Structures are given as C-alpha cells and as structure tokens.
C-alpha positions in Angstrom: -1.7 -94.2 -50.6 0.3 -95.2 -47.4 -0.7 -94.0 -43.9 1.8 -93.2 -41.5 1.9 -92.7 -37.8 1.5 -89.2 -36.6 5.1 -89.4 -35.4 6.3 -90.2 -38.9 4.8 -87.1 -40.1 6.1 -85.2 -38.0 9.5 -86.3 -38.8 8.8 -85.6 -42.6 7.9 -82.5 -41.5 11.2 -81.4 -40.1 13.2 -83.1 -42.6 11.5 -81.3 -45.7 11.8 -77.7 -43.3 15.4 -78.4 -42.8 16.5 -79.3 -46.3 14.3 -76.3 -47.5 16.8 -73.2 -48.7 15.7 -70.5 -46.0 17.6 -66.9 -46.1 19.6 -66.6 -43.2 20.9 -63.1 -42.2 21.8 -61.9 -38.6 19.5 -60.4 -36.1 21.1 -57.3 -37.0 20.6 -57.6 -41.1 17.3 -58.7 -39.9 16.2 -55.7 -38.1 17.5 -53.3 -40.6 15.1 -55.3 -43.0 12.0 -54.3 -41.1 12.4 -50.5 -40.8 9.2 -48.4 -41.8 8.5 -44.9 -42.2 9.0 -43.4 -38.9 11.2 -45.4 -37.3 14.2 -43.4 -35.8 17.7 -44.1 -36.6 21.5 -43.1 -35.3 23.6 -43.5 -38.5 27.3 -42.9 -38.0 26.1 -40.4 -34.8 23.5 -38.6 -37.0 19.6 -38.8 -35.8 17.5 -39.4 -39.0 13.7 -40.1 -39.2 12.9 -42.3 -42.0 10.1 -40.8 -44.2 9.4 -43.3 -47.1 10.3 -46.8 -48.1 10.8 -48.1 -51.7 11.8 -51.7 -52.2 13.3 -52.4 -55.7 13.9 -55.8 -57.1 15.7 -55.5 -60.0 18.4 -55.4 -61.0 19.7 -56.4 -57.4 16.9 -56.1 -54.6 17.5 -53.0 -52.3 15.2 -51.0 -50.1 16.2 -47.3 -50.2 14.6 -45.4 -47.3 14.6 -41.9 -47.3 15.7 -39.8 -44.2 15.4 -36.8 -42.4 18.0 -35.3 -40.1 18.5 -31.8 -38.3 20.8 -30.6 -40.8 20.2 -32.4 -44.1 18.0 -35.1 -45.8 19.5 -38.3 -47.3 19.0 -42.3 -47.8 19.7 -45.4 -46.5 20.0 -47.8 -48.9 20.4 -52.0 -47.9 21.1 -54.4 -51.5 21.1 -57.9 -50.9 23.4 -59.9 -53.1 21.9 -63.2 -53.6 25.6 -65.2 -54.6 27.1 -63.7 -51.0 25.6 -64.2 -47.6 25.7 -60.5 -46.8 23.8 -57.0 -47.3 25.5 -54.1 -48.6 24.5 -50.6 -46.9 25.1 -47.4 -48.3 24.4 -43.7 -47.2 24.2 -40.7 -48.8 22.4 -38.3 -51.4 22.7 -38.2 -55.1 26.5 -39.3 -56.5 27.8 -39.0 -53.2 27.5 -42.5 -51.2 29.1 -43.8 -48.4 29.4 -47.7 -47.8 27.9 -48.8 -44.2 28.7 -52.2 -42.1 25.3 -52.8 -40.2 26.8 -51.7 -37.1 26.9 -47.9 -38.3 23.2 -48.0 -38.0 21.2 -47.9 -35.0 17.7 -48.5 -34.7 15.4 -46.5 -32.1 11.6 -47.4 -33.2 
C-alpha cells in the first residue's frame, strides 16, 4: 500500500467530491424542501399554516403538505423529476390543483 503525502490525499478527496453526482437546486427550492409542520407560508397572497408533511418516493418523489388558511384547507405538493433539473409545485384540494412557480410560495417560518 502506497503512502501519499497529506496534500495529495486532500486533492484526491476534493476531486472525488467534485466528480460525484450531486443534486443541484436553487436556494429557493432548497427552502421548499425544508418546510415542516408549523411553518407559515403565503401562497399566491393567501396565508397558510402547514399542518402535516408526508413524503412519497414512488412513482415520482414528492412531498405533500396539508395546509390550513383562514378560509380553506388545501394541499401543497412538491414533485421532483430526476430527468429534469427542477421541481413542480401544485396547490389545491381534491382534483382541483393549480401548478405554481417556486416564487409563488413565500416561507415565513
């Protein structure tokens, strides 16, 4: 077994880290993944409180948040598509869902 100087080991480690496959998302998308029960959101001008968070891995990875607002209860779904480098967001209840942009959701807490 060969012995490498410390600097060569560090360079190898950095090169391995750089070459590995990493998920890359914007800081806004990263914040969406961190939403937890109790979080306060504004979705298209409506204030909501997150009541629960459920993670599904199949068939498409998604996180479903049950939310309550002043006038309604609704769901926020975040779906990740491995073949595309972006998230899709859906907001609504039952079969009535609207597609959102990440900028349509403001996270307060």
